[in-house]
C-alpha positions as CSV (number, residue, x, y, z in Angstrom):
1,M,-0.2,-0.1,0.2
2,G,1.4,3.2,-0.9
3,V,1.9,5.8,1.7
4,A,3.4,9.4,0.9
5,G,5.9,7.9,-1.5
6,G,6.9,5.1,0.6
7,H,4.9,1.6,1.0
8,I,4.7,-1.1,3.2
9,Q,5.0,-4.9,2.3
10,K,3.5,-7.8,4.2
11,M,6.2,-11.1,3.3
12,P,4.0,-14.4,4.0
13,A,5.6,-16.7,6.6
14,A,4.2,-19.8,7.8
15,S,3.8,-18.7,11.2
16,A,4.4,-14.9,11.4
17,A,3.6,-11.7,9.1
18,T,6.9,-9.7,8.6
19,I,6.5,-6.1,7.9
20,C,8.6,-4.3,5.6
21,L,9.1,-0.7,4.9
22,S,10.3,0.6,1.5
23,H,10.8,4.1,-0.2
24,G,10.7,4.2,-4.0
25,N,12.4,0.9,-5.2
26,G,14.9,0.7,-2.1
27,L,14.2,-1.2,0.9
28,V,14.2,1.0,4.2
29,G,14.2,-1.8,7.0
30,V,12.8,-4.9,8.0
31,L,10.6,-5.2,11.1
32,F,10.3,-8.6,13.3
33,P,7.7,-11.1,12.6
34,I,4.6,-11.2,14.7
35,R,4.0,-14.5,15.8
36,R,0.2,-15.3,15.7
37,A,0.6,-18.4,18.1
38,S,2.2,-16.1,20.9
39,P,0.8,-12.7,20.8
40,F,2.4,-10.2,22.8
41,R,1.9,-9.1,26.5
42,T,2.2,-5.5,26.0
43,P,0.8,-4.3,22.6
44,Q,1.4,-0.9,22.9
45,A,5.2,-1.3,23.7
46,E,5.5,-3.3,20.7
47,Y,3.9,-0.6,18.6
48,T,6.2,1.9,20.3
49,G,9.1,-0.4,19.1
50,W,7.9,-0.9,15.4
51,L,7.6,2.9,15.3
52,G,11.2,3.6,16.9
53,R,13.1,1.1,14.6
54,A,11.3,2.5,11.5
55,A,12.4,6.0,12.2
56,S,15.7,4.4,12.9
57,E,16.1,2.7,9.7
58,V,15.0,5.8,7.5
59,H,17.4,8.0,9.5
60,G,20.6,5.7,8.7
61,R,19.8,5.8,5.1
62,G,21.1,9.6,5.6
63,D,18.3,10.6,3.5
64,N,17.0,14.0,4.9
65,N,14.2,14.2,2.2
66,L,12.7,11.0,4.2
67,S,12.0,12.6,7.4
68,L,8.1,13.6,6.1
69,D,8.0,10.4,4.6
70,S,8.8,8.4,7.4
71,Q,6.3,9.9,9.5
72,F,3.6,8.5,7.2
73,L,5.5,5.5,7.2
74,A,5.2,4.8,10.8
75,L,1.6,6.1,10.6
76,G,1.3,3.2,8.3
77,V,2.9,0.4,10.3
78,L,0.8,1.1,12.9
79,N,-2.5,0.9,10.6
80,F,-1.0,-2.4,9.3
81,A,-0.4,-4.0,12.5
82,Q,-3.5,-3.2,14.0
83,S,-5.4,-4.7,11.1
84,S,-3.3,-7.7,11.0
85,T,-2.8,-8.5,14.6
86,P,-4.7,-11.2,16.3
87,S,-8.0,-9.6,18.1
88,S,-6.0,-10.8,21.7
89,L,-3.7,-7.8,20.9
90,K,-6.4,-5.3,20.5
91,M,-8.2,-6.1,23.8
92,T,-6.3,-3.0,25.6
93,T,-8.7,-0.8,23.3
94,R,-12.1,-3.1,23.4
95,R,-14.6,-2.3,25.8
96,K,-15.5,-5.1,27.9
97,L,-19.0,-5.0,28.2
98,P,-22.2,-7.1,29.0
99,P,-25.2,-7.7,26.7
100,L,-27.1,-4.7,26.9
101,N,-30.5,-6.6,27.0
102,A,-29.4,-8.6,29.8
103,V,-28.6,-5.7,31.7
104,K,-31.7,-4.1,31.0
105,A,-33.6,-7.4,32.0
106,F,-31.5,-7.3,35.4
107,E,-32.2,-3.7,35.5
108,A,-35.9,-4.2,35.2
109,A,-36.5,-7.1,37.5
110,A,-34.2,-5.7,40.2
111,R,-36.2,-2.3,40.1
112,L,-39.8,-4.1,40.0
113,G,-39.1,-6.9,42.4
114,G,-39.6,-9.8,40.2
115,F,-38.9,-11.7,36.7
116,T,-42.4,-11.5,36.2
117,A,-43.0,-7.7,36.1
118,A,-40.1,-7.2,34.3
119,G,-41.1,-9.4,31.4
120,E,-44.3,-7.3,31.3
121,E,-42.6,-4.4,31.0
122,L,-39.7,-5.6,28.6
123,F,-42.6,-7.3,26.3
124,V,-41.0,-10.7,27.0
125,S,-41.8,-13.9,29.2
126,P,-40.5,-14.2,32.5
127,G,-38.3,-17.4,31.6
128,A,-36.7,-14.8,28.9
129,I,-35.7,-12.5,31.5
130,S,-34.3,-15.6,34.0
131,R,-31.8,-16.6,30.9
132,H,-30.9,-12.6,30.3
133,V,-29.7,-12.4,34.1
134,A,-28.2,-16.0,34.4
135,N,-26.0,-15.1,31.4
136,L,-25.3,-11.6,32.9
137,E,-24.3,-13.6,36.3
138,S,-22.5,-15.8,33.9
139,F,-20.5,-13.3,32.3
140,L,-19.7,-11.1,35.5
141,G,-18.5,-14.4,37.6
142,I,-21.2,-13.4,40.5
143,T,-24.8,-14.3,41.6
144,L,-27.0,-11.3,41.4
145,F,-30.2,-12.5,43.1
146,K,-31.2,-15.1,45.4
147,R,-34.1,-17.3,43.9
148,G,-36.8,-18.5,46.2
149,H,-40.3,-19.9,45.5
150,N,-42.2,-17.3,43.2
151,E,-39.6,-14.5,44.4
152,V,-36.3,-13.1,43.8
153,R,-34.1,-10.9,45.9
154,L,-30.8,-8.9,45.2
155,T,-27.8,-10.5,46.9
156,Q,-25.1,-7.7,48.2
157,E,-23.4,-8.3,44.9
158,G,-26.5,-7.5,43.0
159,S,-27.2,-4.4,44.9
160,E,-24.0,-2.7,44.7
161,Y,-24.2,-3.8,40.7
162,L,-27.6,-2.1,40.4
163,A,-26.3,0.9,42.0
164,K,-24.0,1.6,39.4
165,V,-25.8,0.2,36.3
166,A,-29.0,2.2,36.9
167,G,-27.7,5.0,36.6
168,A,-25.6,4.4,33.6
169,L,-28.8,3.3,31.8
170,S,-30.7,6.1,32.5
171,A,-27.7,8.4,31.3
172,I,-27.8,6.4,28.2
173,E,-31.8,6.9,28.0
174,D,-31.3,10.9,28.4
175,A,-28.7,11.1,26.0
176,S,-30.4,8.9,23.5
177,R,-33.6,11.0,24.0
178,R,-31.8,14.5,23.8
179,A,-30.0,13.4,20.3
180,S,-32.8,12.1,18.4
181,A,-35.0,15.0,19.4
182,P,-34.7,17.9,16.3
183,S,-33.1,20.9,17.2
184,G,-35.7,23.6,18.9
185,T,-37.8,20.7,20.0
186,Q,-38.9,20.1,23.5
187,S,-38.9,16.8,25.4
188,L,-40.7,15.7,28.3
189,H,-40.1,12.5,30.1
190,I,-42.8,11.7,32.4
191,H,-42.7,8.7,34.9
192,A,-45.9,7.4,36.6
193,L,-47.4,4.4,38.2
194,P,-48.8,1.9,35.8
195,T,-52.8,2.0,36.6
196,F,-52.6,6.0,37.0
197,A,-50.9,5.9,33.5
198,E,-53.4,3.5,31.9
199,F,-56.4,4.4,33.2
200,W,-56.1,8.1,34.2
201,L,-53.5,9.8,32.2
202,L,-53.3,8.0,28.7
203,P,-57.6,8.9,28.1
204,R,-56.9,12.6,28.6
205,L,-53.1,12.8,27.0
206,G,-54.6,13.4,23.6
207,A,-55.4,17.1,24.9
208,F,-52.2,18.2,25.9
209,R,-50.4,16.6,22.7
210,M,-53.1,18.7,20.6
211,A,-51.9,22.2,22.8
212,H,-48.3,20.6,22.0
213,P,-47.8,19.4,18.9
214,D,-44.3,19.5,18.2
215,A,-43.3,18.3,21.8
216,R,-42.1,14.8,22.1
217,I,-43.5,13.2,24.8
218,Q,-42.3,9.8,26.6
219,L,-44.2,7.9,29.2
220,T,-42.7,5.0,31.3
221,T,-44.2,3.3,34.2
222,S,-43.0,1.8,37.1
223,M,-44.0,0.5,40.6
224,E,-41.4,2.3,42.1
225,E,-41.2,5.7,42.9
226,T,-39.3,7.6,40.8
227,D,-35.4,7.7,41.8
228,W,-34.1,11.3,40.7
229,D,-30.5,9.8,41.0
230,T,-31.0,7.2,38.2
231,D,-34.0,7.9,36.5
232,S,-34.1,10.4,33.4
233,A,-37.9,11.8,34.2
234,D,-38.4,15.3,33.8
235,I,-41.8,14.7,35.8
236,S,-42.7,12.2,38.3
237,V,-46.8,10.9,39.0
238,Y,-46.8,9.0,42.4
239,A,-49.2,8.0,45.2
240,S,-49.0,8.0,49.1
241,E,-51.4,6.8,51.7
242,G,-51.7,8.3,55.2
243,G,-50.6,11.8,53.7
244,W,-47.0,11.1,53.8
245,N,-44.2,11.7,51.2
246,E,-46.2,14.9,50.1
247,R,-43.3,16.6,48.3
248,G,-45.3,17.6,45.2
249,I,-48.9,18.9,44.1
250,H,-51.7,17.2,45.2
251,L,-53.9,16.1,42.2
252,F,-56.6,13.9,43.8
253,D,-57.6,11.5,46.5
254,T,-59.1,8.4,45.6
255,T,-61.8,6.1,46.8
256,I,-62.2,2.4,46.7
257,S,-65.0,-0.1,46.3
258,P,-65.5,-3.9,44.9
259,V,-66.4,-4.1,41.3
260,C,-66.8,-7.2,38.9
261,G,-67.3,-8.1,35.3
262,P,-70.6,-8.3,33.5
263,Q,-70.2,-12.3,33.7
264,W,-71.2,-12.1,37.5
265,R,-74.3,-10.2,37.1
266,D,-76.6,-12.8,38.0
267,A,-74.9,-13.4,41.3
268,A,-76.0,-10.1,42.5
269,D,-79.7,-8.3,42.9
270,R,-81.0,-6.5,39.9
271,D,-79.3,-3.1,41.3
272,M,-76.3,-5.5,40.6
273,R,-75.8,-4.9,44.4
274,I,-74.5,-7.9,47.0
275,S,-74.0,-7.7,50.7
276,P,-70.6,-7.5,52.3
277,N,-70.9,-10.8,54.0
278,E,-71.9,-12.6,50.5
279,L,-68.8,-10.9,49.1
280,V,-66.6,-12.7,51.5
281,D,-67.1,-16.0,49.6
282,W,-66.1,-14.5,46.3
283,P,-63.0,-15.2,44.4
284,L,-61.3,-11.7,45.3
285,L,-58.5,-10.3,43.1
286,S,-56.2,-7.3,43.7
287,S,-52.4,-6.3,43.0
288,V,-49.7,-7.2,45.1
289,N,-49.3,-3.5,46.6
290,K,-53.2,-3.1,47.0
291,A,-53.9,-6.4,49.0
292,A,-54.8,-4.4,52.0
293,D,-57.5,-2.6,50.2
294,W,-59.9,-5.4,50.5
295,L,-59.4,-5.4,54.6
296,R,-59.9,-1.4,54.6
297,W,-63.1,-1.8,52.6
298,F,-64.6,-4.8,55.0
299,H,-63.8,-2.4,57.9
300,A,-65.7,0.4,56.4
301,C,-68.5,-2.3,56.1
302,E,-67.9,-2.9,60.0
303,L,-66.8,-6.3,59.2
304,Q,-63.7,-7.9,60.1
305,P,-63.4,-11.2,58.1
306,D,-60.2,-13.0,58.5
307,S,-60.7,-14.9,55.1
308,A,-60.7,-11.0,53.1
309,R,-57.6,-11.7,51.7
310,P,-57.3,-12.1,47.9
311,Q,-57.0,-15.4,46.0
312,Y,-55.5,-13.9,43.1
313,L,-52.7,-11.3,43.0
314,F,-51.2,-9.5,40.0
315,G,-48.2,-7.0,39.5
316,T,-50.4,-3.9,39.0
317,S,-53.7,-2.7,39.6
318,S,-54.3,-2.5,36.1
319,M,-54.1,-6.1,35.7
320,A,-56.4,-6.7,38.6
321,Y,-59.0,-4.8,36.7
322,K,-58.8,-6.3,33.5
323,A,-58.8,-9.7,35.3
324,A,-62.3,-8.8,36.6
325,M,-63.4,-7.7,33.2
326,N,-62.7,-11.2,32.2
327,G,-64.5,-12.7,34.7
328,L,-62.2,-13.9,37.2
329,G,-63.7,-12.2,40.2
330,A,-64.2,-8.9,42.3
331,V,-61.8,-6.4,42.7
332,C,-61.6,-3.4,45.1
333,A,-60.9,-0.7,42.8
334,E,-60.1,3.0,42.6
335,L,-63.0,4.4,41.4
336,A,-61.4,7.1,39.5
337,F,-59.8,4.7,37.6
338,V,-62.5,2.9,37.0
339,G,-65.7,5.2,36.2
340,Q,-65.1,4.9,32.5
341,A,-65.0,1.3,32.6
342,C,-68.3,1.1,34.6
343,A,-69.8,3.6,32.3
344,D,-69.2,1.3,29.3
345,G,-70.2,-1.8,31.2
346,Q,-66.9,-3.8,31.1
347,L,-67.1,-3.4,35.2
348,L,-70.3,-3.5,37.7
349,R,-70.2,-1.7,40.9
350,L,-71.2,-4.0,43.8
351,S,-71.7,-1.9,46.7
352,T,-72.4,1.9,47.3
353,V,-70.2,1.7,50.6
354,I,-66.6,3.4,50.1
355,A,-63.4,3.6,51.9
356,P,-60.4,5.8,51.2
357,G,-57.9,4.8,48.7
358,S,-54.7,6.6,48.0
359,S,-53.3,10.3,47.3
360,Y,-51.8,11.1,44.2
361,F,-49.1,14.0,43.5
362,V,-47.1,15.4,40.7
363,E,-43.3,16.5,41.1
364,A,-41.2,18.3,38.8
365,R,-37.5,17.0,39.2
366,P,-35.6,18.9,42.1
367,G,-32.8,20.5,41.6
368,K,-33.1,21.4,38.1
369,K,-34.5,24.7,36.0
370,E,-37.9,23.5,34.7
371,S,-38.5,23.8,31.3
372,D,-41.5,25.2,29.8
373,L,-43.2,22.3,28.7
374,S,-42.4,20.4,32.1
375,R,-44.1,23.5,33.8
376,A,-46.9,23.4,31.0
377,F,-48.0,19.7,31.6
378,K,-47.8,20.3,35.4
379,E,-50.3,23.0,35.2
380,W,-52.4,21.0,32.6
381,I,-52.2,17.9,34.9
382,V,-53.4,20.0,37.8
383,D,-56.2,21.2,35.7
384,Q,-57.4,17.8,35.0
385,A,-57.4,16.5,38.3
386,G,-59.5,19.4,39.4
387,S,-62.0,19.1,36.4
């Protein structure tokens, strides 16, 4: 290959790659062979040696006009050596990264508390999440989770690894989101609870989109509260019970009451009402985080049944609501989220008795100057909550 008046020749050999430097028709120097069976332990030092020997050979010819050529020849040697050297010589410059999908699966499983919930978020099966985590554990040589019956718990090593990779994934997400946004386009990342997002926010979000047609909006959900140190969200919508953790702006309070699918119509009276005593014997549904809602509602009915425990538990309340729509049983639902489903006949109210639910709040990212779009969304959602 020609390089600024000189060229590099590779002389074939059975077990080596010999590099020759030439200028014009004359041979400038011959560099030592690269033996493929025994790669160098310090590739950078060997490259430096090549360059030094090349320069010495050129200078020894007494040809001052070769000084510029020798620089190009040296660069050519380096390029050639890098392209013809075994991959083991290049590991010093290659990142040793685990598969990104495996890291995403691990982070989701750790954040959501299980392989099933992680699979739902990433749209894969729990088995796929388990395989990804196993591959990552094999790559790292450590155990990330303690596996139990229908549960997984982070090990100490897993907790330490999560603390590091969660922030890295958020940084990648934020950088990608900003890089993909056209110049001048405002973007907004909203983080909300799954049931709030699906049953309350999504049906209303079109109105905000119409008011801001050029905005790029990202909506993500999680059962966990937003971690501002690792999450790239601009806005967080979260819930609390008992008036604690009220950092943001209050949106509304919910009430809870039993509902079921139309398949159970014959089990109730003509007004689709059923006594609390009878409801105790129904198949009760709930999300994992809302399992105590049934007991709270029965207490509001002045009952304390020992059997008021859900027989079916789901990862989110939205899943429990859909299970009720499909006839699996009754769910103690937050009425603010199932009003439309009741109006459409997908769900039926079983009682007029209500009990307190949760309080919902909206919060902008603390410690950061709030964008016009973030401020506009916050004002819009407060207005929607009050209407």
